N, CA, C, O and the ligand as a Tripos MOL2 file, in Angstrom:
@<TRIPOS>MOLECULE
protein
  265   263    67     0     0
PROTEIN
NO_CHARGES

@<TRIPOS>ATOM
      1 N          30.1760   19.8800  -22.9530 N.3       1 MET1
      2 CA         31.4660   20.5520  -22.8190 C.3       1 MET1
      3 C          32.5640   19.6410  -23.3480 C.2       1 MET1
      4 O          32.5810   18.4410  -23.0780 O.2       1 MET1
      5 N          33.4600   20.2220  -24.0910 N.am      2 LYS2
      6 CA         34.5200   19.4280  -24.7040 C.3       2 LYS2
      7 C          35.7850   19.4630  -23.8630 C.2       2 LYS2
      8 O          36.1770   20.4990  -23.3250 O.2       2 LYS2
      9 N          36.3970   18.3170  -23.7720 N.am      3 TYR3
     10 CA         37.6620   18.2050  -23.0560 C.3       3 TYR3
     11 C          38.6800   17.5190  -23.9470 C.2       3 TYR3
     12 O          38.3300   16.7440  -24.8360 O.2       3 TYR3
     13 N          39.9230   17.8140  -23.6970 N.am      4 LYS4
     14 CA         40.9920   17.2570  -24.5100 C.3       4 LYS4
     15 C          42.0360   16.6300  -23.5960 C.2       4 LYS4
     16 O          42.5320   17.2670  -22.6670 O.2       4 LYS4
     17 N          42.3570   15.3820  -23.8730 N.am      5 CYS5
     18 CA         43.4630   14.7550  -23.1560 C.3       5 CYS5
     19 C          44.6030   14.6010  -24.1520 C.2       5 CYS5
     20 O          44.5740   15.2130  -25.2190 O.2       5 CYS5
     21 N          45.5960   13.8020  -23.8260 N.am      6 LYS6
     22 CA         46.7410   13.6980  -24.7310 C.3       6 LYS6
     23 C          46.4440   12.8990  -25.9870 C.2       6 LYS6
     24 O          47.1420   13.0520  -26.9900 O.2       6 LYS6
     25 N          45.4240   12.0490  -25.9590 N.am      7 CYS7
     26 CA         45.1930   11.1910  -27.1200 C.3       7 CYS7
     27 C          43.9120   11.4810  -27.8800 C.2       7 CYS7
     28 O          43.7510   11.0070  -29.0050 O.2       7 CYS7
     29 N          42.9860   12.2520  -27.2940 N.am      8 LYS8
     30 CA         41.7140   12.4810  -27.9950 C.3       8 LYS8
     31 C          40.9500   13.6500  -27.3910 C.2       8 LYS8
     32 O          41.3350   14.1980  -26.3580 O.2       8 LYS8
     33 N          39.8620   14.0210  -28.0530 N.am      9 THR9
     34 CA         38.9370   14.9760  -27.4550 C.3       9 THR9
     35 C          37.6350   14.2430  -27.2010 C.2       9 THR9
     36 O          37.2770   13.3180  -27.9300 O.2       9 THR9
     37 N          36.9360   14.6590  -26.1700 N.am     10 PHE10
     38 CA         35.7050   13.9560  -25.8340 C.3      10 PHE10
     39 C          34.7400   14.9220  -25.1600 C.2      10 PHE10
     40 O          35.1260   15.9920  -24.6890 O.2      10 PHE10
     41 N          33.5010   14.5220  -25.1280 N.am     11 ASP11
     42 CA         32.4740   15.3420  -24.5020 C.3      11 ASP11
     43 C          32.1560   14.8320  -23.1080 C.2      11 ASP11
     44 O          32.0060   13.6310  -22.8850 O.2      11 ASP11
     45 N          32.0560   15.7630  -22.1810 N.am     12 VAL12
     46 CA         31.6330   15.4190  -20.8290 C.3      12 VAL12
     47 C          30.4320   16.3020  -20.5070 C.2      12 VAL12
     48 O          30.5170   17.5280  -20.5720 O.2      12 VAL12
     49 N          29.3430   15.6860  -20.1680 N.am     13 TYR13
     50 CA         28.1250   16.4560  -19.9430 C.3      13 TYR13
     51 C          27.9320   16.8340  -18.4830 C.2      13 TYR13
     52 O          27.2330   17.7960  -18.1650 O.2      13 TYR13
     53 N          28.5410   16.0870  -17.6240 N.am     14 LYS14
     54 CA         28.3970   16.3610  -16.2050 C.3      14 LYS14
     55 C          29.7400   16.1230  -15.5330 C.2      14 LYS14
     56 O          30.3390   15.0580  -15.6820 O.2      14 LYS14
     57 N          30.2020   17.1060  -14.8020 N.am     15 THR15
     58 CA         31.4620   16.9120  -14.0920 C.3      15 THR15
     59 C          31.2630   17.1580  -12.6060 C.2      15 THR15
     60 O          30.4360   17.9770  -12.2050 O.2      15 THR15
     61 N          32.0090   16.4630  -11.8200 N.am     16 THR16
     62 CA         32.0330   16.7150  -10.3880 C.3      16 THR16
     63 C          33.4550   17.1250  -10.0350 C.2      16 THR16
     64 O          34.4060   16.7690  -10.7290 O.2      16 THR16
     65 N          33.5870   17.8710   -8.9590 N.am     17 MET17
     66 CA         34.9150   18.3320   -8.5660 C.3      17 MET17
     67 C          35.4280   17.5390   -7.3810 C.2      17 MET17
     68 O          34.6910   17.1800   -6.4630 O.2      17 MET17
     69 N          36.6970   17.2890   -7.4400 N.am     18 LYS18
     70 CA         37.3390   16.4950   -6.4180 C.3      18 LYS18
     71 C          38.7300   17.0890   -6.1800 C.2      18 LYS18
     72 O          39.3870   17.5450   -7.1160 O.2      18 LYS18
     73 N          39.1620   17.0790   -4.9390 N.am     19 VAL19
     74 CA         40.4920   17.6150   -4.6630 C.3      19 VAL19
     75 C          41.4610   16.4610   -4.4130 C.2      19 VAL19
     76 O          41.2820   15.6680   -3.4880 O.2      19 VAL19
     77 N          42.4810   16.3860   -5.2490 N.am     20 VAL20
     78 CA         43.5020   15.3560   -5.1200 C.3      20 VAL20
     79 C          44.8540   16.0520   -5.0430 C.2      20 VAL20
     80 O          45.2190   16.8090   -5.9420 O.2      20 VAL20
     81 N          45.5840   15.8000   -3.9870 N.am     21 ASP21
     82 CA         46.8960   16.4240   -3.7820 C.3      21 ASP21
     83 C          46.8440   17.9470   -3.9080 C.2      21 ASP21
     84 O          47.7460   18.5600   -4.4770 O.2      21 ASP21
     85 N          45.8000   18.5380   -3.3820 N.am     22 GLY22
     86 CA         45.6740   19.9960   -3.4050 C.3      22 GLY22
     87 C          45.2290   20.5860   -4.7230 C.2      22 GLY22
     88 O          45.1380   21.8060   -4.8580 O.2      22 GLY22
     89 N          44.9480   19.7310   -5.7060 N.am     23 GLU23
     90 CA         44.4970   20.2320   -6.9970 C.3      23 GLU23
     91 C          43.0640   19.8220   -7.2470 C.2      23 GLU23
     92 O          42.6480   18.7140   -6.9080 O.2      23 GLU23
     93 N          42.3100   20.7370   -7.8500 N.am     24 VAL24
     94 CA         40.9220   20.4320   -8.1730 C.3      24 VAL24
     95 C          40.8790   19.7000   -9.5090 C.2      24 VAL24
     96 O          41.3970   20.1870  -10.5140 O.2      24 VAL24
     97 N          40.2660   18.5460   -9.5050 N.am     25 ILE25
     98 CA         40.1690   17.7730  -10.7390 C.3      25 ILE25
     99 C          38.7180   17.3510  -10.9670 C.2      25 ILE25
    100 O          37.9000   17.3540  -10.0470 O.2      25 ILE25
    101 N          38.4260   16.9950  -12.1930 N.am     26 ASN26
    102 CA         37.1200   16.4590  -12.5480 C.3      26 ASN26
    103 C          37.3090   14.9880  -12.8920 C.2      26 ASN26
    104 O          37.8020   14.6660  -13.9740 O.2      26 ASN26
    105 N          36.9310   14.1080  -12.0070 N.am     27 PRO27
    106 CA         37.1530   12.6710  -12.2620 C.3      27 PRO27
    107 C          36.5720   12.1970  -13.5930 C.2      27 PRO27
    108 O          37.1130   11.2760  -14.2050 O.2      27 PRO27
    109 N          35.4810   12.8130  -14.0480 N.am     28 GLU28
    110 CA         34.8380   12.3920  -15.2990 C.3      28 GLU28
    111 C          35.6980   12.6720  -16.5190 C.2      28 GLU28
    112 O          35.4880   12.0740  -17.5740 O.2      28 GLU28
    113 N          36.6630   13.5710  -16.3890 N.am     29 THR29
    114 CA         37.4870   13.9100  -17.5520 C.3      29 THR29
    115 C          38.7530   13.0680  -17.6230 C.2      29 THR29
    116 O          39.6020   13.2890  -18.4860 O.2      29 THR29
    117 N          38.8780   12.1210  -16.7350 N.am     30 TYR30
    118 CA         40.0830   11.2950  -16.7270 C.3      30 TYR30
    119 C          40.0710   10.3070  -17.8860 C.2      30 TYR30
    120 O          39.0770    9.6260  -18.1370 O.2      30 TYR30
    121 N          41.1890   10.2470  -18.5780 N.am     31 CYS31
    122 CA         41.3050    9.3060  -19.6890 C.3      31 CYS31
    123 C          42.1850    8.1480  -19.2450 C.2      31 CYS31
    124 O          43.3330    8.3350  -18.8420 O.2      31 CYS31
    125 N          41.6270    6.9630  -19.3270 N.am     32 LYS32
    126 CA         42.3830    5.7820  -18.8910 C.3      32 LYS32
    127 C          43.4690    5.4050  -19.8870 C.2      32 LYS32
    128 O          44.4510    4.7510  -19.5370 O.2      32 LYS32
    129 N          43.2780    5.8320  -21.1440 N.am     33 GLU33
    130 CA         44.2370    5.4390  -22.1750 C.3      33 GLU33
    131 C          45.5740    6.1600  -22.0350 C.2      33 GLU33
    132 O          46.6300    5.5380  -22.1540 O.2      33 GLU33
    133 N          45.5350    7.4640  -21.7820 N.am     34 CYS34
    134 CA         46.8130    8.1850  -21.6540 C.3      34 CYS34
    135 C          47.0540    8.6490  -20.2210 C.2      34 CYS34
    136 O          48.0500    9.3100  -19.9280 O.2      34 CYS34
    137 N          46.1240    8.2940  -19.3340 N.am     35 LYS35
    138 CA         46.2640    8.5990  -17.9080 C.3      35 LYS35
    139 C          46.4660   10.0850  -17.5990 C.2      35 LYS35
    140 O          47.2880   10.4590  -16.7620 O.2      35 LYS35
    141 N          45.6910   10.9190  -18.3000 N.am     36 THR36
    142 CA         45.7060   12.3500  -18.0030 C.3      36 THR36
    143 C          44.2740   12.8440  -17.8460 C.2      36 THR36
    144 O          43.3210   12.2360  -18.3340 O.2      36 THR36
    145 N          44.1600   13.9570  -17.1570 N.am     37 TYR37
    146 CA         42.8580   14.5830  -17.0460 C.3      37 TYR37
    147 C          42.6660   15.5030  -18.2390 C.2      37 TYR37
    148 O          43.5730   16.2190  -18.6640 O.2      37 TYR37
    149 N          41.4650   15.4550  -18.7530 N.am     38 GLY38
    150 CA         41.1650   16.2860  -19.9110 C.3      38 GLY38
    151 C          41.2140   17.7590  -19.5600 C.2      38 GLY38
    152 O          40.9110   18.1740  -18.4410 O.2      38 GLY38
    153 N          41.6010   18.5220  -20.5470 N.am     39 GLU39
    154 CA         41.6670   19.9650  -20.4040 C.3      39 GLU39
    155 C          40.4490   20.5500  -21.0900 C.2      39 GLU39
    156 O          40.1110   20.1550  -22.2060 O.2      39 GLU39
    157 N          39.7970   21.4760  -20.4400 N.am     40 TYR40
    158 CA         38.5850   22.0580  -21.0050 C.3      40 TYR40
    159 C          38.8950   22.8590  -22.2620 C.2      40 TYR40
    160 O          39.8200   23.6710  -22.2850 O.2      40 TYR40
    161 N          38.1120   22.6200  -23.3040 N.am     41 ILE41
    162 CA         38.2830   23.3620  -24.5500 C.3      41 ILE41
    163 C          37.1070   24.3150  -24.7050 C.2      41 ILE41
    164 O          35.9460   23.9060  -24.6820 O.2      41 ILE41
    165 N          37.4270   25.5710  -24.8610 N.am     42 LYS42
    166 CA         36.3670   26.5390  -25.1420 C.3      42 LYS42
    167 C          35.9710   26.3900  -26.5940 C.2      42 LYS42
    168 O          36.8250   26.3760  -27.4810 O.2      42 LYS42
    169 N          34.6960   26.2790  -26.8340 N.am     43 GLU43
    170 CA         34.2450   26.1400  -28.2050 C.3      43 GLU43
    171 C          33.9670   27.5150  -28.7990 C.2      43 GLU43
    172 O          33.1880   28.3030  -28.2610 O.2      43 GLU43
    173 N          34.6210   27.7770  -29.9170 N.am     44 HIS44
    174 CA         34.4340   29.0660  -30.5720 C.3      44 HIS44
    175 C          33.4280   28.8930  -31.6800 C.2      44 HIS44
    176 O          33.7930   28.6100  -32.8210 O.2      44 HIS44
    177 N          32.2010   29.0560  -31.3620 N.am     45 LYS45
    178 CA         31.1580   28.8580  -32.3570 C.3      45 LYS45
    179 C          31.1950   29.9870  -33.3800 C.2      45 LYS45
    180 O          31.2100   31.1680  -33.0330 O.2      45 LYS45
    181 N          31.2080   29.5960  -34.6350 N.am     46 GLY46
    182 CA         31.1900   30.5820  -35.7010 C.3      46 GLY46
    183 C          32.5700   31.0770  -36.1060 C.2      46 GLY46
    184 O          32.6750   31.8960  -37.0190 O.2      46 GLY46
    185 N          33.6150   30.6150  -35.4690 N.am     47 TYR47
    186 CA         34.9530   31.0540  -35.8270 C.3      47 TYR47
    187 C          35.7880   29.9070  -36.3970 C.2      47 TYR47
    188 O          37.0140   30.0020  -36.4590 O.2      47 TYR47
    189 N          35.1490   28.8580  -36.8020 N.am     48 GLY48
    190 CA         35.8710   27.6930  -37.2910 C.3      48 GLY48
    191 C          36.7560   28.0130  -38.4770 C.2      48 GLY48
    192 O          36.2980   28.5990  -39.4580 O.2      48 GLY48
    193 N          38.0110   27.6340  -38.3950 N.am     49 GLY49
    194 CA         38.9320   27.8090  -39.5080 C.3      49 GLY49
    195 C          39.4720   29.2160  -39.6590 C.2      49 GLY49
    196 O          40.2000   29.4980  -40.6110 O.2      49 GLY49
    197 N          39.1320   30.0990  -38.7480 N.am     50 ILE50
    198 CA         39.6180   31.4810  -38.8550 C.3      50 ILE50
    199 C          40.6980   31.7240  -37.8060 C.2      50 ILE50
    200 O          40.5340   31.4090  -36.6280 O.2      50 ILE50
    201 N          41.7840   32.2840  -38.2640 N.am     51 ILE51
    202 CA         42.9020   32.5790  -37.3570 C.3      51 ILE51
    203 C          43.0420   34.0860  -37.2300 C.2      51 ILE51
    204 O          43.0280   34.8030  -38.2310 O.2      51 ILE51
    205 N          43.1730   34.5520  -36.0360 N.am     52 LYS52
    206 CA         43.3700   35.9780  -35.8350 C.3      52 LYS52
    207 C          44.8590   36.2890  -35.9030 C.2      52 LYS52
    208 O          45.6670   35.7230  -35.1660 O.2      52 LYS52
    209 N          45.1950   37.1900  -36.7910 N.am     53 LYS53
    210 CA         46.5930   37.5840  -36.9210 C.3      53 LYS53
    211 C          46.9780   38.5430  -35.8000 C.2      53 LYS53
    212 O          46.1170   39.2000  -35.2150 O.2      53 LYS53
    213 N          48.2740   38.6210  -35.5010 N.am     54 PRO54
    214 CA         48.7160   39.5090  -34.4190 C.3      54 PRO54
    215 C          48.3370   40.9670  -34.6410 C.2      54 PRO54
    216 O          48.1300   41.7030  -33.6760 O.2      54 PRO54
    217 N          48.2420   41.3930  -35.8900 N.am     55 ASN55
    218 CA         47.9070   42.7960  -36.1450 C.3      55 ASN55
    219 C          46.4050   43.0730  -36.0720 C.2      55 ASN55
    220 O          45.9590   44.1840  -36.3590 O.2      55 ASN55
    221 N          45.6430   42.0740  -35.6920 N.am     56 GLY56
    222 CA         44.2180   42.3040  -35.4590 C.3      56 GLY56
    223 C          43.3060   41.9910  -36.6260 C.2      56 GLY56
    224 O          42.0860   41.9680  -36.4650 O.2      56 GLY56
    225 N          43.8740   41.7470  -37.8050 N.am     57 THR57
    226 CA         43.0210   41.3810  -38.9250 C.3      57 THR57
    227 C          42.7470   39.8870  -38.8910 C.2      57 THR57
    228 O          43.4990   39.1080  -38.3050 O.2      57 THR57
    229 N          41.6810   39.5210  -39.5150 N.am     58 ILE58
    230 CA         41.2920   38.1170  -39.5020 C.3      58 ILE58
    231 C          41.5340   37.5140  -40.8780 C.2      58 ILE58
    232 O          41.1220   38.0720  -41.8950 O.2      58 ILE58
    233 N          42.2010   36.3760  -40.8950 N.am     59 ALA59
    234 CA         42.5000   35.7210  -42.1580 C.3      59 ALA59
    235 C          41.9530   34.3120  -42.1380 C.2      59 ALA59
    236 O          41.9530   33.6430  -41.1050 O.2      59 ALA59
    237 N          41.4920   33.8750  -43.2830 N.am     60 LYS60
    238 CA         41.0890   32.4870  -43.3840 C.3      60 LYS60
    239 C          42.3320   31.6190  -43.4400 C.2      60 LYS60
    240 O          43.3790   32.0350  -43.9370 O.2      60 LYS60
    241 N          42.2010   30.4310  -42.9330 N.am     61 ARG61
    242 CA         43.3360   29.5180  -42.8650 C.3      61 ARG61
    243 C          43.9950   29.3300  -44.2490 C.2      61 ARG61
    244 O          45.2140   29.1870  -44.3430 O.2      61 ARG61
    245 N          43.2010   29.3320  -45.2890 N.am     62 SER62
    246 CA         43.7250   29.0940  -46.6220 C.3      62 SER62
    247 C          44.5720   30.2700  -47.1280 C.2      62 SER62
    248 O          45.3460   30.1180  -48.0730 O.2      62 SER62
    249 N          44.4250   31.4250  -46.5060 N.am     63 ASP63
    250 CA         45.2150   32.5910  -46.9190 C.3      63 ASP63
    251 C          46.6270   32.5790  -46.3380 C.2      63 ASP63
    252 O          47.5040   33.3270  -46.7680 O.2      63 ASP63
    253 N          46.8150   31.7290  -45.3740 N.am     64 LEU64
    254 CA         48.1180   31.6960  -44.7280 C.3      64 LEU64
    255 C          49.0120   30.6910  -45.4330 C.2      64 LEU64
    256 O          48.9030   29.4820  -45.2300 O.2      64 LEU64
    257 N          49.8890   31.2140  -46.2570 N.am     65 ARG65
    258 CA         50.8070   30.3360  -46.9700 C.3      65 ARG65
    259 C          52.0840   30.2140  -46.1680 C.2      65 ARG65
    260 O          52.7670   31.2000  -45.8910 O.2      65 ARG65
    261 N          52.3870   28.9980  -45.8070 N.am     66 MET66
    262 CA         53.5790   28.8040  -44.9830 C.3      66 MET66
    263 C          54.7970   28.6040  -45.8910 C.2      66 MET66
    264 O          55.9110   28.4220  -45.4000 O.2      66 MET66
    265 ZN         43.6510   10.1210  -23.5740 Zn       67 ZN67
@<TRIPOS>BOND
     1     1     2 1
     2     2     3 1
     3     3     4 2
     4     3     5 am
     5     5     6 1
     6     6     7 1
     7     7     8 2
     8     7     9 am
     9     9    10 1
    10    10    11 1
    11    11    12 2
    12    11    13 am
    13    13    14 1
    14    14    15 1
    15    15    16 2
    16    15    17 am
    17    17    18 1
    18    18    19 1
    19    19    20 2
    20    19    21 am
    21    21    22 1
    22    22    23 1
    23    23    24 2
    24    23    25 am
    25    25    26 1
    26    26    27 1
    27    27    28 2
    28    27    29 am
    29    29    30 1
    30    30    31 1
    31    31    32 2
    32    31    33 am
    33    33    34 1
    34    34    35 1
    35    35    36 2
    36    35    37 am
    37    37    38 1
    38    38    39 1
    39    39    40 2
    40    39    41 am
    41    41    42 1
    42    42    43 1
    43    43    44 2
    44    43    45 am
    45    45    46 1
    46    46    47 1
    47    47    48 2
    48    47    49 am
    49    49    50 1
    50    50    51 1
    51    51    52 2
    52    51    53 am
    53    53    54 1
    54    54    55 1
    55    55    56 2
    56    55    57 am
    57    57    58 1
    58    58    59 1
    59    59    60 2
    60    59    61 am
    61    61    62 1
    62    62    63 1
    63    63    64 2
    64    63    65 am
    65    65    66 1
    66    66    67 1
    67    67    68 2
    68    67    69 am
    69    69    70 1
    70    70    71 1
    71    71    72 2
    72    71    73 am
    73    73    74 1
    74    74    75 1
    75    75    76 2
    76    75    77 am
    77    77    78 1
    78    78    79 1
    79    79    80 2
    80    79    81 am
    81    81    82 1
    82    82    83 1
    83    83    84 2
    84    83    85 am
    85    85    86 1
    86    86    87 1
    87    87    88 2
    88    87    89 am
    89    89    90 1
    90    90    91 1
    91    91    92 2
    92    91    93 am
    93    93    94 1
    94    94    95 1
    95    95    96 2
    96    95    97 am
    97    97    98 1
    98    98    99 1
    99    99   100 2
   100    99   101 am
   101   101   102 1
   102   102   103 1
   103   103   104 2
   104   103   105 am
   105   105   106 1
   106   106   107 1
   107   107   108 2
   108   107   109 am
   109   109   110 1
   110   110   111 1
   111   111   112 2
   112   111   113 am
   113   113   114 1
   114   114   115 1
   115   115   116 2
   116   115   117 am
   117   117   118 1
   118   118   119 1
   119   119   120 2
   120   119   121 am
   121   121   122 1
   122   122   123 1
   123   123   124 2
   124   123   125 am
   125   125   126 1
   126   126   127 1
   127   127   128 2
   128   127   129 am
   129   129   130 1
   130   130   131 1
   131   131   132 2
   132   131   133 am
   133   133   134 1
   134   134   135 1
   135   135   136 2
   136   135   137 am
   137   137   138 1
   138   138   139 1
   139   139   140 2
   140   139   141 am
   141   141   142 1
   142   142   143 1
   143   143   144 2
   144   143   145 am
   145   145   146 1
   146   146   147 1
   147   147   148 2
   148   147   149 am
   149   149   150 1
   150   150   151 1
   151   151   152 2
   152   151   153 am
   153   153   154 1
   154   154   155 1
   155   155   156 2
   156   155   157 am
   157   157   158 1
   158   158   159 1
   159   159   160 2
   160   159   161 am
   161   161   162 1
   162   162   163 1
   163   163   164 2
   164   163   165 am
   165   165   166 1
   166   166   167 1
   167   167   168 2
   168   167   169 am
   169   169   170 1
   170   170   171 1
   171   171   172 2
   172   171   173 am
   173   173   174 1
   174   174   175 1
   175   175   176 2
   176   175   177 am
   177   177   178 1
   178   178   179 1
   179   179   180 2
   180   179   181 am
   181   181   182 1
   182   182   183 1
   183   183   184 2
   184   183   185 am
   185   185   186 1
   186   186   187 1
   187   187   188 2
   188   187   189 am
   189   189   190 1
   190   190   191 1
   191   191   192 2
   192   191   193 am
   193   193   194 1
   194   194   195 1
   195   195   196 2
   196   195   197 am
   197   197   198 1
   198   198   199 1
   199   199   200 2
   200   199   201 am
   201   201   202 1
   202   202   203 1
   203   203   204 2
   204   203   205 am
   205   205   206 1
   206   206   207 1
   207   207   208 2
   208   207   209 am
   209   209   210 1
   210   210   211 1
   211   211   212 2
   212   211   213 am
   213   213   214 1
   214   214   215 1
   215   215   216 2
   216   215   217 am
   217   217   218 1
   218   218   219 1
   219   219   220 2
   220   219   221 am
   221   221   222 1
   222   222   223 1
   223   223   224 2
   224   223   225 am
   225   225   226 1
   226   226   227 1
   227   227   228 2
   228   227   229 am
   229   229   230 1
   230   230   231 1
   231   231   232 2
   232   231   233 am
   233   233   234 1
   234   234   235 1
   235   235   236 2
   236   235   237 am
   237   237   238 1
   238   238   239 1
   239   239   240 2
   240   239   241 am
   241   241   242 1
   242   242   243 1
   243   243   244 2
   244   243   245 am
   245   245   246 1
   246   246   247 1
   247   247   248 2
   248   247   249 am
   249   249   250 1
   250   250   251 1
   251   251   252 2
   252   251   253 am
   253   253   254 1
   254   254   255 1
   255   255   256 2
   256   255   257 am
   257   257   258 1
   258   258   259 1
   259   259   260 2
   260   259   261 am
   261   261   262 1
   262   262   263 1
   263   263   264 2
@<TRIPOS>SUBSTRUCTURE
     1 MET1         2 RESIDUE 1 A MET
     2 LYS2         6 RESIDUE 1 A LYS
     3 TYR3        10 RESIDUE 1 A TYR
     4 LYS4        14 RESIDUE 1 A LYS
     5 CYS5        18 RESIDUE 1 A CYS
     6 LYS6        22 RESIDUE 1 A LYS
     7 CYS7        26 RESIDUE 1 A CYS
     8 LYS8        30 RESIDUE 1 A LYS
     9 THR9        34 RESIDUE 1 A THR
    10 PHE10       38 RESIDUE 1 A PHE
    11 ASP11       42 RESIDUE 1 A ASP
    12 VAL12       46 RESIDUE 1 A VAL
    13 TYR13       50 RESIDUE 1 A TYR
    14 LYS14       54 RESIDUE 1 A LYS
    15 THR15       58 RESIDUE 1 A THR
    16 THR16       62 RESIDUE 1 A THR
    17 MET17       66 RESIDUE 1 A MET
    18 LYS18       70 RESIDUE 1 A LYS
    19 VAL19       74 RESIDUE 1 A VAL
    20 VAL20       78 RESIDUE 1 A VAL
    21 ASP21       82 RESIDUE 1 A ASP
    22 GLY22       86 RESIDUE 1 A GLY
    23 GLU23       90 RESIDUE 1 A GLU
    24 VAL24       94 RESIDUE 1 A VAL
    25 ILE25       98 RESIDUE 1 A ILE
    26 ASN26      102 RESIDUE 1 A ASN
    27 PRO27      106 RESIDUE 1 A PRO
    28 GLU28      110 RESIDUE 1 A GLU
    29 THR29      114 RESIDUE 1 A THR
    30 TYR30      118 RESIDUE 1 A TYR
    31 CYS31      122 RESIDUE 1 A CYS
    32 LYS32      126 RESIDUE 1 A LYS
    33 GLU33      130 RESIDUE 1 A GLU
    34 CYS34      134 RESIDUE 1 A CYS
    35 LYS35      138 RESIDUE 1 A LYS
    36 THR36      142 RESIDUE 1 A THR
    37 TYR37      146 RESIDUE 1 A TYR
    38 GLY38      150 RESIDUE 1 A GLY
    39 GLU39      154 RESIDUE 1 A GLU
    40 TYR40      158 RESIDUE 1 A TYR
    41 ILE41      162 RESIDUE 1 A ILE
    42 LYS42      166 RESIDUE 1 A LYS
    43 GLU43      170 RESIDUE 1 A GLU
    44 HIS44      174 RESIDUE 1 A HIS
    45 LYS45      178 RESIDUE 1 A LYS
    46 GLY46      182 RESIDUE 1 A GLY
    47 TYR47      186 RESIDUE 1 A TYR
    48 GLY48      190 RESIDUE 1 A GLY
    49 GLY49      194 RESIDUE 1 A GLY
    50 ILE50      198 RESIDUE 1 A ILE
    51 ILE51      202 RESIDUE 1 A ILE
    52 LYS52      206 RESIDUE 1 A LYS
    53 LYS53      210 RESIDUE 1 A LYS
    54 PRO54      214 RESIDUE 1 A PRO
    55 ASN55      218 RESIDUE 1 A ASN
    56 GLY56      222 RESIDUE 1 A GLY
    57 THR57      226 RESIDUE 1 A THR
    58 ILE58      230 RESIDUE 1 A ILE
    59 ALA59      234 RESIDUE 1 A ALA
    60 LYS60      238 RESIDUE 1 A LYS
    61 ARG61      242 RESIDUE 1 A ARG
    62 SER62      246 RESIDUE 1 A SER
    63 ASP63      250 RESIDUE 1 A ASP
    64 LEU64      254 RESIDUE 1 A LEU
    65 ARG65      258 RESIDUE 1 A ARG
    66 MET66      262 RESIDUE 1 A MET
    67 ZN67       265 GROUP 0 **** ****
């Protein structure tokens, strides 16, 4: 499972739950470098580089000219 903190993304294979100040946290996702808990990233397999437009059509990233 992938997690993201403020400075990097990393993989955590096993997490335990702990309650600190009324919030549920996963101690394994804590990053000592930026002192934040990692946020779980859902992996979108097979959708890499594809952005869904608001109108429901799918465009490749290269089609979006800013
Ligand atoms: Zn970090």
